[in-house]
Biopython code that builds the backbone (N, CA, C, O; Angstrom):
import numpy as np
from Bio.PDB.StructureBuilder import StructureBuilder

atoms = [
    (1, "UNK", "N", (367.787, -67.434, 53.762)),
    (1, "UNK", "CA", (369.039, -67.159, 54.644)),
    (1, "UNK", "C", (370.165, -67.433, 54.445)),
    (1, "UNK", "O", (370.285, -68.657, 54.381)),
    (2, "UNK", "N", (371.274, -66.807, 54.281)),
    (2, "UNK", "CA", (372.439, -67.347, 54.211)),
    (2, "UNK", "C", (373.324, -67.994, 55.515)),
    (2, "UNK", "O", (372.640, -67.550, 56.437)),
    (3, "UNK", "N", (374.181, -68.598, 56.029)),
    (3, "UNK", "CA", (374.716, -69.190, 57.248)),
    (3, "UNK", "C", (375.795, -68.365, 56.904)),
    (3, "UNK", "O", (376.432, -68.612, 55.881)),
    (4, "UNK", "N", (376.145, -67.220, 57.776)),
    (4, "UNK", "CA", (378.113, -67.500, 57.174)),
    (4, "UNK", "C", (378.997, -67.987, 57.682)),
    (4, "UNK", "O", (380.128, -67.547, 57.481)),
    (5, "UNK", "N", (378.759, -69.125, 58.561)),
    (5, "UNK", "CA", (380.048, -70.157, 58.835)),
    (5, "UNK", "C", (379.773, -71.166, 57.977)),
    (5, "UNK", "O", (380.053, -72.162, 58.643)),
    (6, "UNK", "N", (379.412, -71.523, 56.949)),
    (6, "UNK", "CA", (379.098, -72.482, 56.082)),
    (6, "UNK", "C", (378.559, -72.216, 54.579)),
    (6, "UNK", "O", (378.521, -72.970, 53.607)),
    (7, "UNK", "N", (378.153, -70.865, 54.744)),
    (7, "UNK", "CA", (377.818, -70.087, 53.294)),
    (7, "UNK", "C", (376.451, -70.956, 52.732)),
    (7, "UNK", "O", (376.260, -70.845, 51.521)),
    (8, "UNK", "N", (375.424, -71.863, 53.539)),
    (8, "UNK", "CA", (374.679, -72.208, 53.186)),
    (8, "UNK", "C", (373.572, -71.704, 53.469)),
    (8, "UNK", "O", (373.537, -70.772, 54.272)),
    (9, "UNK", "N", (372.161, -72.297, 52.756)),
    (9, "UNK", "CA", (371.003, -71.804, 53.465)),
    (9, "UNK", "C", (370.807, -72.229, 54.684)),
    (9, "UNK", "O", (371.172, -73.351, 55.037)),
    (10, "UNK", "N", (370.106, -71.244, 55.607)),
    (10, "UNK", "CA", (370.070, -71.707, 57.255)),
    (10, "UNK", "C", (369.073, -72.973, 57.534)),
    (10, "UNK", "O", (367.882, -73.128, 57.266)),
    (11, "UNK", "N", (370.022, -73.812, 58.173)),
    (11, "UNK", "CA", (369.336, -74.950, 58.443)),
    (11, "UNK", "C", (369.367, -75.355, 59.972)),
    (11, "UNK", "O", (368.745, -76.308, 60.441)),
    (12, "UNK", "N", (370.190, -74.483, 60.686)),
    (12, "UNK", "CA", (369.969, -74.649, 62.020)),
    (12, "UNK", "C", (369.012, -74.141, 62.448)),
    (12, "UNK", "O", (368.417, -73.200, 61.922)),
    (13, "UNK", "N", (368.652, -74.833, 63.728)),
    (13, "UNK", "CA", (367.206, -74.856, 64.650)),
    (13, "UNK", "C", (366.880, -73.205, 64.900)),
    (13, "UNK", "O", (365.801, -72.628, 64.761)),
    (14, "UNK", "N", (368.083, -72.698, 65.281)),
    (14, "UNK", "CA", (367.514, -71.360, 65.794)),
    (14, "UNK", "C", (367.639, -70.576, 64.403)),
    (14, "UNK", "O", (366.536, -70.047, 64.264)),
    (15, "UNK", "N", (368.382, -70.266, 63.386)),
    (15, "UNK", "CA", (368.255, -70.019, 62.321)),
    (15, "UNK", "C", (366.682, -69.977, 61.863)),
    (15, "UNK", "O", (366.089, -68.900, 61.805)),
    (16, "UNK", "N", (366.087, -71.139, 61.564)),
    (16, "UNK", "CA", (365.016, -71.533, 61.257)),
    (16, "UNK", "C", (364.261, -70.549, 62.044)),
    (16, "UNK", "O", (364.040, -69.437, 61.564)),
    (17, "UNK", "N", (363.796, -70.915, 63.370)),
    (17, "UNK", "CA", (363.307, -70.327, 64.473)),
    (17, "UNK", "C", (362.774, -68.828, 63.926)),
    (17, "UNK", "O", (361.663, -68.440, 63.565)),
    (18, "UNK", "N", (364.015, -68.199, 64.028)),
    (18, "UNK", "CA", (364.379, -66.815, 64.130)),
    (18, "UNK", "C", (363.554, -66.192, 62.366)),
    (18, "UNK", "O", (362.848, -65.225, 62.079)),
    (19, "UNK", "N", (364.063, -67.216, 61.654)),
    (19, "UNK", "CA", (363.505, -66.650, 60.194)),
    (19, "UNK", "C", (361.802, -66.894, 60.417)),
    (19, "UNK", "O", (361.140, -65.987, 59.912)),
    (20, "UNK", "N", (361.072, -67.874, 61.029)),
    (20, "UNK", "CA", (360.047, -67.848, 61.273)),
    (20, "UNK", "C", (358.939, -66.729, 62.079)),
    (20, "UNK", "O", (357.869, -66.178, 61.822)),
    (21, "UNK", "N", (360.049, -66.793, 63.340)),
    (21, "UNK", "CA", (359.345, -65.548, 63.941)),
    (21, "UNK", "C", (359.393, -64.335, 63.451)),
    (21, "UNK", "O", (358.668, -63.449, 63.901)),
    (22, "UNK", "N", (360.258, -64.129, 62.456)),
    (22, "UNK", "CA", (360.446, -62.810, 61.659)),
    (22, "UNK", "C", (359.010, -62.290, 60.595)),
    (22, "UNK", "O", (358.429, -61.219, 60.418)),
    (23, "UNK", "N", (358.851, -63.739, 60.035)),
    (23, "UNK", "CA", (357.709, -63.656, 59.053)),
    (23, "UNK", "C", (356.726, -63.230, 59.861)),
    (23, "UNK", "O", (356.394, -62.044, 59.870)),
    (24, "UNK", "N", (356.182, -64.092, 60.587)),
    (24, "UNK", "CA", (355.092, -64.117, 61.669)),
    (24, "UNK", "C", (355.088, -62.566, 62.361)),
    (24, "UNK", "O", (354.043, -61.960, 62.593)),
    (25, "UNK", "N", (356.306, -62.086, 62.622)),
    (25, "UNK", "CA", (356.117, -60.702, 63.273)),
    (25, "UNK", "C", (355.530, -59.773, 61.556)),
    (25, "UNK", "O", (354.606, -58.960, 61.536)),
    (26, "UNK", "N", (355.870, -59.946, 61.043)),
    (26, "UNK", "CA", (355.750, -59.202, 59.813)),
    (26, "UNK", "C", (354.743, -59.265, 58.748)),
    (26, "UNK", "O", (354.565, -58.603, 57.726)),
    (27, "UNK", "N", (353.976, -60.523, 59.434)),
    (27, "UNK", "CA", (352.537, -60.540, 58.998)),
    (27, "UNK", "C", (351.599, -59.949, 59.815)),
    (27, "UNK", "O", (350.569, -59.501, 59.311)),
    (28, "UNK", "N", (351.825, -59.871, 61.152)),
    (28, "UNK", "CA", (350.912, -59.588, 62.228)),
    (28, "UNK", "C", (350.982, -57.749, 61.877)),
    (28, "UNK", "O", (349.967, -57.136, 61.546)),
    (29, "UNK", "N", (352.212, -57.144, 62.010)),
    (29, "UNK", "CA", (352.763, -55.710, 61.400)),
    (29, "UNK", "C", (351.776, -55.436, 60.347)),
    (29, "UNK", "O", (351.041, -54.453, 60.247)),
    (30, "UNK", "N", (351.883, -56.524, 59.528)),
    (30, "UNK", "CA", (351.060, -55.488, 58.252)),
    (30, "UNK", "C", (349.536, -56.278, 58.279)),
    (30, "UNK", "O", (348.849, -56.284, 57.258)),
    (31, "UNK", "N", (349.225, -56.723, 59.123)),
    (31, "UNK", "CA", (348.004, -57.416, 59.470)),
    (31, "UNK", "C", (347.087, -56.113, 59.874)),
    (31, "UNK", "O", (346.080, -55.692, 59.305)),
    (32, "UNK", "N", (347.865, -55.530, 61.224)),
    (32, "UNK", "CA", (347.275, -54.189, 62.131)),
    (32, "UNK", "C", (347.670, -53.243, 61.055)),
    (32, "UNK", "O", (346.873, -52.310, 61.155)),
    (33, "UNK", "N", (348.104, -53.116, 60.539)),
    (33, "UNK", "CA", (348.167, -51.701, 59.351)),
    (33, "UNK", "C", (347.124, -51.892, 58.311)),
    (33, "UNK", "O", (346.669, -50.830, 57.885)),
    (34, "UNK", "N", (346.597, -53.047, 57.759)),
    (34, "UNK", "CA", (345.727, -53.038, 57.412)),
    (34, "UNK", "C", (344.050, -52.437, 57.453)),
    (34, "UNK", "O", (343.114, -51.924, 56.840)),
    (35, "UNK", "N", (344.639, -53.046, 58.866)),
    (35, "UNK", "CA", (343.032, -52.820, 59.588)),
    (35, "UNK", "C", (343.075, -51.265, 59.968)),
    (35, "UNK", "O", (342.206, -50.456, 59.643)),
    (36, "UNK", "N", (344.039, -51.025, 60.589)),
    (36, "UNK", "CA", (344.048, -49.401, 60.471)),
    (36, "UNK", "C", (343.781, -48.480, 59.341)),
    (36, "UNK", "O", (343.170, -47.435, 59.568)),
    (37, "UNK", "N", (344.143, -48.740, 58.265)),
    (37, "UNK", "CA", (344.049, -48.380, 57.343)),
    (37, "UNK", "C", (342.319, -48.490, 56.635)),
    (37, "UNK", "O", (341.824, -47.557, 56.002)),
    (38, "UNK", "N", (341.608, -49.787, 56.903)),
    (38, "UNK", "CA", (340.495, -49.730, 56.576)),
    (38, "UNK", "C", (339.403, -48.801, 57.837)),
    (38, "UNK", "O", (338.203, -48.529, 57.800)),
    (39, "UNK", "N", (340.560, -48.492, 58.958)),
    (39, "UNK", "CA", (339.658, -47.763, 59.847)),
    (39, "UNK", "C", (339.328, -46.491, 59.354)),
    (39, "UNK", "O", (338.216, -45.970, 59.429)),
    (40, "UNK", "N", (340.502, -45.931, 58.763)),
    (40, "UNK", "CA", (340.291, -44.607, 57.981)),
    (40, "UNK", "C", (340.010, -44.671, 56.841)),
    (40, "UNK", "O", (340.062, -43.546, 56.346)),
    (41, "UNK", "N", (339.658, -45.617, 55.957)),
    (41, "UNK", "CA", (338.858, -45.395, 55.077)),
    (41, "UNK", "C", (337.503, -45.363, 55.746)),
    (41, "UNK", "O", (336.922, -44.353, 55.349)),
    (42, "UNK", "N", (336.788, -46.018, 56.561)),
    (42, "UNK", "CA", (335.459, -45.752, 57.027)),
    (42, "UNK", "C", (335.283, -44.453, 57.629)),
    (42, "UNK", "O", (334.315, -43.764, 57.309)),
    (43, "UNK", "N", (336.126, -44.061, 58.468)),
    (43, "UNK", "CA", (336.237, -42.597, 58.984)),
    (43, "UNK", "C", (335.676, -41.813, 57.904)),
    (43, "UNK", "O", (334.528, -41.369, 57.873)),
    (44, "UNK", "N", (336.775, -41.645, 56.822)),
    (44, "UNK", "CA", (336.331, -40.721, 55.462)),
    (44, "UNK", "C", (335.144, -41.197, 54.859)),
    (44, "UNK", "O", (334.364, -40.319, 54.489)),
    (45, "UNK", "N", (334.838, -42.296, 54.682)),
    (45, "UNK", "CA", (333.397, -42.366, 54.033)),
    (45, "UNK", "C", (332.253, -41.728, 55.135)),
    (45, "UNK", "O", (331.398, -41.032, 54.588)),
    (46, "UNK", "N", (332.154, -41.844, 56.298)),
    (46, "UNK", "CA", (331.647, -41.132, 57.325)),
    (46, "UNK", "C", (331.828, -39.516, 57.239)),
    (46, "UNK", "O", (330.977, -38.840, 57.818)),
    (47, "UNK", "N", (332.701, -38.972, 56.670)),
    (47, "UNK", "CA", (333.151, -37.752, 57.049)),
    (47, "UNK", "C", (332.766, -37.162, 55.519)),
    (47, "UNK", "O", (332.696, -35.938, 55.403)),
    (48, "UNK", "N", (332.531, -37.960, 54.415)),
    (48, "UNK", "CA", (332.260, -37.583, 53.259)),
    (48, "UNK", "C", (330.591, -37.571, 53.372)),
    (48, "UNK", "O", (330.169, -36.500, 52.935)),
    (49, "UNK", "N", (329.653, -38.346, 53.776)),
    (49, "UNK", "CA", (328.168, -38.734, 54.273)),
    (49, "UNK", "C", (327.833, -37.505, 54.696)),
    (49, "UNK", "O", (327.124, -36.783, 53.995)),
    (50, "UNK", "N", (328.421, -37.014, 56.199)),
    (50, "UNK", "CA", (327.735, -35.835, 56.893)),
    (50, "UNK", "C", (328.482, -35.111, 56.362)),
    (50, "UNK", "O", (328.654, -34.344, 57.309)),
    (51, "UNK", "N", (329.287, -34.590, 55.328)),
    (51, "UNK", "CA", (329.429, -33.382, 54.890)),
    (51, "UNK", "C", (328.256, -33.165, 53.756)),
    (51, "UNK", "O", (327.866, -32.015, 53.556)),
    (52, "UNK", "N", (327.776, -34.094, 53.123)),
    (52, "UNK", "CA", (327.142, -34.294, 52.288)),
    (52, "UNK", "C", (325.594, -34.091, 52.880)),
    (52, "UNK", "O", (324.757, -33.469, 52.225)),
    (53, "UNK", "N", (325.322, -34.623, 54.059)),
    (53, "UNK", "CA", (324.125, -34.262, 54.432)),
    (53, "UNK", "C", (324.132, -32.686, 55.308)),
    (53, "UNK", "O", (323.036, -32.178, 55.546)),
    (54, "UNK", "N", (324.976, -32.215, 55.604)),
    (54, "UNK", "CA", (325.147, -31.012, 55.981)),
    (54, "UNK", "C", (324.581, -29.703, 54.557)),
    (54, "UNK", "O", (324.127, -28.579, 54.768)),
    (55, "UNK", "N", (324.782, -30.256, 53.413)),
    (55, "UNK", "CA", (324.753, -29.462, 52.317)),
    (55, "UNK", "C", (323.341, -29.618, 51.895)),
    (55, "UNK", "O", (322.677, -28.599, 51.703)),
    (56, "UNK", "N", (322.941, -30.506, 51.771)),
    (56, "UNK", "CA", (321.779, -30.647, 51.074)),
    (56, "UNK", "C", (320.643, -31.889, 51.762)),
    (56, "UNK", "O", (321.197, -32.790, 52.392)),
    (57, "UNK", "N", (319.097, -31.943, 51.650)),
    (57, "UNK", "CA", (318.778, -33.133, 52.212)),
    (57, "UNK", "C", (318.879, -34.436, 51.600)),
    (57, "UNK", "O", (318.356, -35.449, 52.064)),
    (58, "UNK", "N", (319.681, -34.372, 50.371)),
    (58, "UNK", "CA", (319.762, -35.353, 49.698)),
    (58, "UNK", "C", (320.793, -35.712, 49.886)),
    (58, "UNK", "O", (321.589, -34.820, 50.180)),
    (59, "UNK", "N", (321.429, -37.386, 49.815)),
    (59, "UNK", "CA", (322.746, -37.672, 49.709)),
    (59, "UNK", "C", (323.027, -38.356, 48.814)),
    (59, "UNK", "O", (322.518, -39.476, 48.824)),
    (60, "UNK", "N", (323.745, -38.072, 47.913)),
    (60, "UNK", "CA", (323.911, -38.728, 46.976)),
    (60, "UNK", "C", (325.394, -39.879, 46.842)),
    (60, "UNK", "O", (326.294, -39.578, 46.058)),
    (61, "UNK", "N", (325.487, -41.194, 47.706)),
    (61, "UNK", "CA", (326.531, -41.643, 47.917)),
    (61, "UNK", "C", (327.496, -41.794, 46.902)),
    (61, "UNK", "O", (328.692, -41.506, 46.921)),
    (62, "UNK", "N", (326.624, -42.415, 45.784)),
    (62, "UNK", "CA", (327.203, -42.878, 44.492)),
    (62, "UNK", "C", (328.647, -41.800, 44.090)),
    (62, "UNK", "O", (329.791, -42.186, 43.849)),
    (63, "UNK", "N", (328.196, -40.548, 44.115)),
    (63, "UNK", "CA", (329.311, -40.097, 43.736)),
    (63, "UNK", "C", (330.520, -40.030, 44.930)),
    (63, "UNK", "O", (331.695, -39.960, 44.568)),
    (64, "UNK", "N", (330.299, -40.047, 45.838)),
    (64, "UNK", "CA", (331.752, -40.229, 47.056)),
    (64, "UNK", "C", (332.325, -41.253, 47.048)),
    (64, "UNK", "O", (333.546, -41.240, 46.891)),
    (65, "UNK", "N", (331.532, -42.630, 47.236)),
    (65, "UNK", "CA", (331.905, -43.678, 47.728)),
    (65, "UNK", "C", (332.834, -44.368, 46.831)),
    (65, "UNK", "O", (333.851, -44.897, 47.279)),
    (66, "UNK", "N", (332.547, -44.390, 45.630)),
    (66, "UNK", "CA", (332.920, -45.616, 44.706)),
    (66, "UNK", "C", (334.637, -45.828, 45.284)),
    (66, "UNK", "O", (335.042, -46.904, 45.725)),
    (67, "UNK", "N", (335.444, -44.657, 45.179)),
    (67, "UNK", "CA", (336.599, -45.024, 45.434)),
    (67, "UNK", "C", (337.287, -45.700, 46.522)),
    (67, "UNK", "O", (338.319, -46.369, 46.468)),
    (68, "UNK", "N", (336.334, -45.336, 47.809)),
    (68, "UNK", "CA", (336.225, -45.991, 49.149)),
    (68, "UNK", "C", (335.608, -47.035, 48.974)),
    (68, "UNK", "O", (335.969, -47.739, 49.917)),
    (69, "UNK", "N", (334.909, -47.596, 48.379)),
    (69, "UNK", "CA", (334.084, -49.188, 48.334)),
    (69, "UNK", "C", (335.521, -50.139, 47.984)),
    (69, "UNK", "O", (335.905, -51.177, 48.525)),
    (70, "UNK", "N", (336.228, -49.216, 46.686)),
    (70, "UNK", "CA", (336.783, -50.146, 46.041)),
    (70, "UNK", "C", (338.442, -50.387, 46.688)),
    (70, "UNK", "O", (339.140, -51.374, 46.454)),
    (71, "UNK", "N", (338.770, -49.374, 47.423)),
    (71, "UNK", "CA", (339.817, -49.343, 48.703)),
    (71, "UNK", "C", (339.520, -50.438, 49.528)),
    (71, "UNK", "O", (340.313, -51.362, 49.711)),
    (72, "UNK", "N", (338.036, -50.344, 50.200)),
    (72, "UNK", "CA", (337.724, -51.312, 51.431)),
    (72, "UNK", "C", (337.715, -52.415, 50.749)),
    (72, "UNK", "O", (338.138, -53.402, 51.351)),
    (73, "UNK", "N", (337.408, -52.538, 49.815)),
    (73, "UNK", "CA", (337.191, -54.226, 49.464)),
    (73, "UNK", "C", (338.734, -54.500, 49.209)),
    (73, "UNK", "O", (339.003, -55.623, 49.637)),
    (74, "UNK", "N", (339.752, -53.921, 48.707)),
    (74, "UNK", "CA", (341.249, -54.634, 48.437)),
    (74, "UNK", "C", (342.091, -54.655, 49.486)),
    (74, "UNK", "O", (343.223, -55.136, 49.426)),
    (75, "UNK", "N", (341.347, -53.890, 50.986)),
    (75, "UNK", "CA", (342.131, -53.928, 51.903)),
    (75, "UNK", "C", (341.445, -54.998, 52.544)),
    (75, "UNK", "O", (342.211, -55.664, 53.240)),
    (76, "UNK", "N", (340.306, -55.380, 52.550)),
    (76, "UNK", "CA", (339.447, -56.605, 52.902)),
    (76, "UNK", "C", (340.141, -57.535, 52.561)),
    (76, "UNK", "O", (340.530, -58.261, 53.475)),
    (77, "UNK", "N", (340.585, -57.899, 51.075)),
    (77, "UNK", "CA", (340.827, -59.060, 50.531)),
    (77, "UNK", "C", (342.547, -59.069, 51.191)),
    (77, "UNK", "O", (343.002, -60.120, 51.645)),
    (78, "UNK", "N", (343.245, -57.997, 51.172)),
    (78, "UNK", "CA", (344.691, -58.494, 51.895)),
    (78, "UNK", "C", (344.379, -58.612, 53.228)),
    (78, "UNK", "O", (345.277, -59.117, 53.901)),
    (79, "UNK", "N", (343.112, -58.216, 53.969)),
    (79, "UNK", "CA", (343.187, -58.699, 55.550)),
    (79, "UNK", "C", (342.985, -60.358, 55.867)),
    (79, "UNK", "O", (343.329, -61.135, 56.758)),
    (80, "UNK", "N", (342.288, -60.420, 54.712)),
    (80, "UNK", "CA", (341.763, -62.298, 54.397)),
    (80, "UNK", "C", (342.955, -62.579, 54.385)),
    (80, "UNK", "O", (343.502, -62.881, 55.445)),
    (81, "UNK", "N", (343.755, -62.549, 53.032)),
    (81, "UNK", "CA", (344.632, -63.308, 52.481)),
    (81, "UNK", "C", (346.080, -63.264, 53.547)),
    (81, "UNK", "O", (346.941, -64.143, 53.571)),
    (82, "UNK", "N", (346.071, -62.006, 54.387)),
    (82, "UNK", "CA", (347.393, -62.229, 55.487)),
    (82, "UNK", "C", (346.985, -62.993, 56.644)),
    (82, "UNK", "O", (347.841, -63.581, 57.305)),
    (83, "UNK", "N", (345.966, -63.032, 56.901)),
    (83, "UNK", "CA", (345.263, -63.396, 57.777)),
    (83, "UNK", "C", (345.465, -65.536, 57.528)),
    (83, "UNK", "O", (345.887, -66.418, 58.276)),
    (84, "UNK", "N", (344.935, -65.540, 56.197)),
    (84, "UNK", "CA", (345.494, -66.782, 55.981)),
    (84, "UNK", "C", (346.593, -67.918, 55.910)),
    (84, "UNK", "O", (346.886, -69.113, 55.946)),
    (85, "UNK", "N", (347.036, -66.349, 55.756)),
    (85, "UNK", "CA", (348.703, -66.909, 55.626)),
    (85, "UNK", "C", (349.564, -66.879, 57.101)),
    (85, "UNK", "O", (350.580, -67.509, 57.393)),
    (86, "UNK", "N", (348.881, -66.038, 57.815)),
    (86, "UNK", "CA", (349.800, -66.116, 59.824)),
    (86, "UNK", "C", (348.940, -67.675, 60.238)),
    (86, "UNK", "O", (349.336, -68.484, 61.077)),
    (87, "UNK", "N", (347.914, -67.775, 59.545)),
    (87, "UNK", "CA", (347.396, -69.019, 60.229)),
    (87, "UNK", "C", (347.804, -70.202, 60.088)),
    (87, "UNK", "O", (347.847, -71.201, 60.806)),
    (88, "UNK", "N", (348.190, -69.863, 58.734)),
    (88, "UNK", "CA", (348.869, -71.286, 57.930)),
    (88, "UNK", "C", (350.197, -71.696, 58.601)),
    (88, "UNK", "O", (350.516, -72.861, 58.837)),
    (89, "UNK", "N", (351.012, -70.483, 58.911)),
    (89, "UNK", "CA", (352.289, -70.561, 59.579)),
    (89, "UNK", "C", (352.277, -70.785, 60.875)),
    (89, "UNK", "O", (353.140, -71.597, 61.210)),
    (90, "UNK", "N", (351.340, -70.194, 62.114)),
    (90, "UNK", "CA", (351.105, -70.795, 63.146)),
    (90, "UNK", "C", (350.585, -72.262, 63.048)),
    (90, "UNK", "O", (351.224, -73.003, 63.795)),
    (91, "UNK", "N", (349.578, -72.911, 62.319)),
    (91, "UNK", "CA", (349.365, -74.198, 62.276)),
    (91, "UNK", "C", (350.351, -74.933, 62.289)),
    (91, "UNK", "O", (350.547, -75.886, 63.044)),
    (92, "UNK", "N", (351.201, -74.430, 61.244)),
    (92, "UNK", "CA", (352.475, -75.537, 60.928)),
    (92, "UNK", "C", (353.022, -75.643, 61.832)),
    (92, "UNK", "O", (353.562, -76.750, 61.855)),
    (93, "UNK", "N", (353.327, -74.758, 63.157)),
    (93, "UNK", "CA", (354.308, -74.899, 64.083)),
    (93, "UNK", "C", (353.568, -74.675, 65.136)),
    (93, "UNK", "O", (353.993, -73.841, 65.935)),
    (94, "UNK", "N", (352.276, -75.349, 65.416)),
    (94, "UNK", "CA", (351.516, -75.312, 66.415)),
    (94, "UNK", "C", (351.961, -75.953, 68.054)),
    (94, "UNK", "O", (351.569, -75.550, 69.149)),
    (95, "UNK", "N", (352.669, -76.791, 67.815)),
    (95, "UNK", "CA", (353.528, -77.313, 69.263)),
    (95, "UNK", "C", (354.971, -76.555, 69.818)),
    (95, "UNK", "O", (355.620, -76.834, 70.826)),
    (96, "UNK", "N", (355.291, -75.254, 68.555)),
    (96, "UNK", "CA", (356.342, -74.591, 69.190)),
    (96, "UNK", "C", (355.605, -73.538, 69.605)),
    (96, "UNK", "O", (356.365, -72.770, 70.195)),
    (97, "UNK", "N", (354.617, -73.166, 69.590)),
    (97, "UNK", "CA", (354.400, -71.884, 69.906)),
    (97, "UNK", "C", (353.200, -71.643, 70.929)),
    (97, "UNK", "O", (352.239, -72.413, 70.927)),
    (98, "UNK", "N", (353.272, -70.585, 71.781)),
    (98, "UNK", "CA", (351.877, -70.447, 72.792)),
    (98, "UNK", "C", (350.679, -69.843, 71.903)),
    (98, "UNK", "O", (350.965, -69.234, 70.873)),
    (99, "UNK", "N", (349.310, -70.012, 72.305)),
    (99, "UNK", "CA", (348.163, -69.731, 71.396)),
    (99, "UNK", "C", (348.206, -68.509, 71.589)),
    (99, "UNK", "O", (347.888, -67.812, 70.626)),
    (100, "UNK", "N", (348.684, -67.676, 73.134)),
    (100, "UNK", "CA", (348.297, -66.360, 73.458)),
    (100, "UNK", "C", (349.331, -65.305, 72.775)),
    (100, "UNK", "O", (349.326, -64.075, 72.816)),
    (101, "UNK", "N", (350.373, -66.366, 72.023)),
    (101, "UNK", "CA", (351.336, -65.535, 71.378)),
    (101, "UNK", "C", (350.905, -64.693, 70.231)),
    (101, "UNK", "O", (351.720, -63.994, 69.629)),
    (102, "UNK", "N", (349.720, -64.737, 69.931)),
    (102, "UNK", "CA", (348.821, -63.834, 68.909)),
    (102, "UNK", "C", (347.370, -64.203, 68.875)),
    (102, "UNK", "O", (346.710, -64.399, 67.854)),
    (103, "UNK", "N", (346.958, -64.273, 70.097)),
    (103, "UNK", "CA", (345.782, -63.950, 70.266)),
    (103, "UNK", "C", (345.187, -62.905, 69.769)),
    (103, "UNK", "O", (344.098, -63.047, 69.213)),
    (104, "UNK", "N", (345.759, -61.719, 69.868)),
    (104, "UNK", "CA", (345.210, -60.514, 69.094)),
    (104, "UNK", "C", (344.780, -60.754, 67.461)),
    (104, "UNK", "O", (343.844, -60.124, 66.969)),
    (105, "UNK", "N", (345.367, -61.482, 66.889)),
    (105, "UNK", "CA", (345.008, -61.453, 65.606)),
    (105, "UNK", "C", (343.878, -62.724, 65.247)),
    (105, "UNK", "O", (344.142, -63.924, 65.185)),
    (106, "UNK", "N", (342.754, -62.169, 65.069)),
    (106, "UNK", "CA", (341.837, -62.882, 64.251)),
    (106, "UNK", "C", (341.637, -63.163, 63.004)),
    (106, "UNK", "O", (341.527, -62.290, 62.143)),
    (107, "UNK", "N", (341.558, -64.628, 62.735)),
    (107, "UNK", "CA", (341.545, -65.103, 61.015)),
    (107, "UNK", "C", (340.251, -64.953, 60.879)),
    (107, "UNK", "O", (339.714, -65.176, 59.794)),
]
sb = StructureBuilder()
sb.init_structure("model")
sb.init_model(0)
sb.init_chain("A")
sb.init_seg("    ")
for serial, (resi, resn, name, xyz) in enumerate(atoms, 1):
    if name == "N":
        sb.init_residue(resn, " ", resi, " ")
    sb.init_atom(name, np.array(xyz, "f"), 0.0, 1.0, " ", f" {name:<3s}", serial, name[0])
structure = sb.get_structure()
């Protein structure tokens, strides 16, 4: 981040704090979005499974779920890695933030 008065990388405490808060906010938003996507995939799997059970007595999930399983695995990996990144940021500034600020994010 450039400091307009001096043209250098932001080194003022307020600039660093703003940048930190921005990154934390973005990570929280990404985590929430990934978790919402996981719920959508789970609902899609449930819909496919219930549609298959209405058509026949035998459900062949192998034909339906592979793309969903891959999507779920990728989203779970993203969720885990984003939570690790968020925890690392929060731990690095532990004395400067209040624990309740990000209590809704589980690592």
